[in-house]
Every structure is written in C-alpha cells, then in structure tokens.
N, C-alpha and C positions, 0 to 999 in steps of 0.2 A: 684478871685470872692469870696465874703464872703458866708459862708454856712448858711442855715436856722438854727438858734439856738433857736427857740421858744421852751420853756419848759412848761410842764404841772405842775403847782404848787400843784395840788390836789394829785399827786402821786410823791412826791419828791424822787429823787435818793439818796441813802445813800452813804456818802463819808467819809472814815476814814482819818482824817488829823493829821499828826504827827508833833511834834516839840520838841525841847529840853526844853527851859524855857517857850516858848510861852509868851514872854514878850513884851517889847517896840516896836519891829519891827512888831509885830502882830496887831498893832493898826488898820490897815484897815480891817483885818479879823474880829476882834471883832466888829468893826463899822458895817460891812456888816451884821453880825449876828443880832446886836441890831436893825438895821433899816429894817430888814426883806429882805435884798437883796438876800441872798442865797435862801430863800423861793420863792422870786419873780422869780428866775431863775431855780426853780425846784430842789434845792439841800437841803439836810439835812445833817449837819456836825456832825460827831462824833469826838470829840477832844481826841487825844491820846498824853499825855505829857510823855516824856521819861527821862527828866532830863539832857540829854547831847546830843550834836549834832551828835556824833558818833552813839548813839543808835537810834536816829530818822532816820538817813540815813539807818542804818541796818534794821529798822522795815519795811521800804519800800522794801528793797532788799529781805527780807525774807517773805514778804506778810502779815505782821502784820498790815500794814497801806497801803492806796492806794496812797496818796500823802504826801509829807512833805514840810514844809517851813523851810529851814535850810541852812547853808553854803554849797556851791556846790562842795567843793573839793573832798568829798567822791564819789559823782556821776561822776565827771570827771575821777578820778582814776579807778573806776569800768568800765567806758566806754572804756578807752584805753586798759584795760585788757580783753576786749571782753564781758563785762557784759551788763546787761539790763538797768541800770540806765540812765536816760536822764534828762536834764534841759528843762523845757517847758515855763518858764516865770521868770521874776525878781520880787523880793519882795522889796529889798533894795539895793541901789547902792552907798551908802556912808558909812563911818565908824564913827559914832557919839560917839567916845569914847576917853578917856584920859588914859595915864598911871598914875595911882594913887599910890603914895608912902607914906610910913610911915613918920612922921614929921621930923625925923632926916636925911632923904634922900632928897637932894636938887636938884639933876640933874640926867639925864640919865647916865652919866659917873659913878655916885655913885652906880650903880646897879652891878658893877663888884663883883662877888662872892656872890650875893644875891639870894634869892628865889622868884620866880615870879609865881603867881597863874594863872592858865589857865583852860579852860574847856576841852581841848583836846591836844594831842601831835601832831596831824596830820591835824587838821582843824582849821579854824577860828582864835581865839585869839592867838594861838601859832605862827602861820605864821606871823600875823601882828606885834607881839612883836619882832620877830626875825628881821624883816625889819627895824623897828624903832631903835633897839639897834645896828644893823650893821652900822648905820650912825655914831655911836660913837666908832666904832672899837670893839664892843662887839659881840661875836659869841657863839652860843649854840653848844655843851654843855660845851665848855672849860671855858667860862667866867661867866656863871650864870646857875642856876638850875630852871627847871620847876617843879611846884608842881600841880598835878591834884586836884584843889580845887573845881571844879564844875562851875555851871552857875554864873552869875554876883552877885546874892544875896548871894550865898555861898562864892564867892570870897571876898565880903565885910565883911562877918563874919570872914573869915580867916585873913583878914587884921587887923581887930579889935582885934582878939585873938593873933596876933603876929605869926601866923603860916606861913605867907608869908610876904615879905618885900614890894612887889609891885604887882599890878594887873591891867590889862586893864579893865576899867569900863565904861559902856555906860552912856549917860545922861538919867535921872537926878542923877544917883548914883555918878557920878563924882563930881557934884556940892554939893551933900549931904556930901561927904567925905571932900571936900574943906572947907565947912562950919564947919566941926568938926576938922579942923587943919591938915588934910592930904594935901600933895602937889601934884598938877597936873604938872608933869614934862615933859609931851610930848603929843601933840595932834596927834592922829593916822592919821587923815584926812590930815594933813600937809605933811605927808610922802607918803600917798596913797590916792590921790584925788578922784579917781573913781575906783570902784571895784564891782564885783558881790558879795556883802556881804551876802545876803541870797536870795535863789531862790526857786521856786516851782520845785520839782523833782518828778519823777515817774518811774515806771518800764515799759519798752517799751511794753511788752505783755499786761499789764493791760491798758496802755494808748490807745493802738490800739483798744482793745475790748470795751473801755468805752469813746470813742472819744467825744461823745456829752456831757457826764457828765463833762469832762475836760473843754470843751469850755464854758459850762454854768457856771462853777466855775470861770473861768477866767473873764467872762463877769461881774459877781457879784463883783469881786475884782477890775476890771477897774472902776466901778462906785464908789466903796469905796475909791480907791486911789484918785480919783478926789475930793471927799469931804474932805479927809484928807489933801490934799494940798491947800485947799481954806481957807485962814485966816478968811474970813467972816463966816465960819461954825465952828469956834472954840467953840461955845456954845454946839455943839454936840461932837466934838472930844476931848476937854479938859477933861470933866468928865470921859470919857472912859480911856484916857491916864493916868489920875491921879489914877484911880482904879487899873490899871495894873502895875503902877510904884510906886508912893509914895502917898498912900491914906491919909497919915497924913499931907501932905503939898501941897496945890494947887499952892503955889508960886514956889516950886521946879518943880512941874509937868508942869506948864506954861513955865518955863525957859527951861526945857528939850524938850518940844514939839516945841517951836519956834526955838531952836537950830537945831533940826533935820529937820524941815520943811524948814528952811532958807538955809540949805546946800544942799537941793534937794535929800533927802534920798529916798523918795518913788517915783519910776519912773512913769511917765505918761504912761497909757495903759500897764503897766507891761513890758515895753520894756526892752530888754537885749542889752544895748549898746555894740558895738563891742569892744570898748576900755576897758570897764569894764570886759568883758570876757577875753580879752587878758591879762589884769592885773592879774586876778585870776590865769590864767595859768602860767604867768611869775613868780608870787610869789611861786607857787607850785614848779616850777623848781629851783628857788633860795633856797627854803627850802629843796631841795633834796627829794621831794615827787612825782616828775614826771621827767622822762628822757627828756632831751632837744630834742632828736630825735622824741619824740611823740608830740611836740608842735602843729604842724598842725593838726594832728589827733584829738587832744583834743578839738579843736574848734568845732568839729562835735558832741560833747556831747550835744549841744543845738539843739533841734528839734523845729524849728520855725513854724512848720505847725499849731500848736494849736493857737498861737498868731495870725498868719495870718488869721485863720478862725474866730477868735472872732470878733463879731460886736456888738457894743452897742452905743447908743446915750445917752450921759450924759447931762441931763437937768440942 
C-alpha cells in the first residue's frame, strides 16, 4: 500500500544532493528544479558538486551530503563490508558513451600500451572500459594504463592536450570529438546493454530518519523522468540539456539528447531493473572489485522500500 506522501511546500525540507560532474545524466534533476517539482513536493535542494564519483560517494558516507546521484559501485562495496550505504532508486540504466581515441588510433586493438583517461580506478568509467577492451584481449594493467583525468569535460581536455590517448566520453561530447577528427572506436552500450549506470544512494541511518523526505524527492524525480522521456516535451528538455552539455551548439545537444532518450537511459518511475543491478555486480566481480562469494549479498544493497512507497500520478 502506498504511503501518504503529501508534502507542505510552505516549509520545504532541505536536502543536500551530491554528485561528481552533475552533468548530462542529471537532466531530470535540473528539469525538476526548473519546473518547480521539488518545491511542489516540499523539497529544497542544496547542490554539492565534488568533481569525482568517488568523492560524491564519500560525501554521503561521511555525512557531508544526504543523497548522491552517482555510479553505485561504491555503495555496493560499502554495503557488503557492513557499511551504511544503500541504493534507493535508479537515475540512469544505459551507458550513452563511446570510447573516443586520438586520430591516429583506429580501433580498440590499437589501445595496447596506450593511456586511457578515466574518472576513477574503482567505479564507473574504469569498469566499463575494462569490459570493452577485454573483448579484444586487452587487460588492465598489463596491456594499457589508466590515467585519472577527471570527469568527462576534463577527459576531453586531456585528449586534446595529448595527455591521454583515449577516453570514454558520453554524448554529446563523443559527437563533438568526432566532428573534430577524433575516432569513435567502440560503443559501450553494445558491450553492456543494461546497467545501473547512476543511482540515488544514501546512508541507511539518514534514510530511515528522513523517510518522508526521500519519498518526496523520488516523487519529484518520477515526474521529471516522465517529462524527460517524452519527445513532445523537448521544447522544455532540450534547452536545459544544451545548457548543461554544449551551450555553444543546439545541434550537438539535440543529437545527444535523442541518442540518450532513444536508448532508454532514464528509467520510468526510477525503477531499478533486476538485470541492470545484476550487471553492475557482475562487472564489479569481473573487475576484481567484489568477491564472487558476495554476489547474492550485494543484491541487497538496493532497498526497494522507498520506491515502493512513492506514489505520484503523472499528468
């Protein structure tokens, strides 16, 4: 049975929301803010940008933030080690990114001995890259080097400066790079069709003490995801997407937004598909970030009670 989730907008609850880049996958969040959906549900967001996914996860763990939208690997690892981090909802369940290589690199096989930019050695882009390159018999660290170049905008700068030879880049930066002569040598989505790319995570003690706030937040995002996924609402979504991705080019922004929406990146009602969660856990095991014996336990890092309690009618 759904809980009563009526909020009082006149006395909004403050919520500190962390992220690394707070970029393209945050489109529904910024849309919810701009359309007043958080206020409608009695929430006032304080955005806390940390510049890396590791730091965003750590901020929640250390109490610097209440929730984070970030890759969930850190939360899963903390959970199986007896920690407090939990996944409460999905934000994105597809990987809208390409491996972008310098012009002289024509294929994945050419990355042997090369430097690959990533935002973390233990989460997100590093794991995806290892899976893609393993398809060509390339394995880390024997066959290539990871360089901690930062979030996608920093990776693009590193590529241009010659500090790295390749980097996983999301849309529309992959298309921007292609337009400038760089090669798109692999689509991550072809190797990993469904995954819990980014999730809403929180600390169990805070989640339990602020259950209504979490449910109000989820309800606002459910509405925002529905609008984001509706092509007829692109007059609303595209300007926001362009602002947070490529302000200089509406063409690139439009290409990137359609690419993500068409692949089903933003899940309906923030659902956490069982297969997506299993894929995340499987990739952690394959990347030696989680012991195989903990596979079943890791599935319980997702606390479905908050999504189950969320109730919103999207008009």
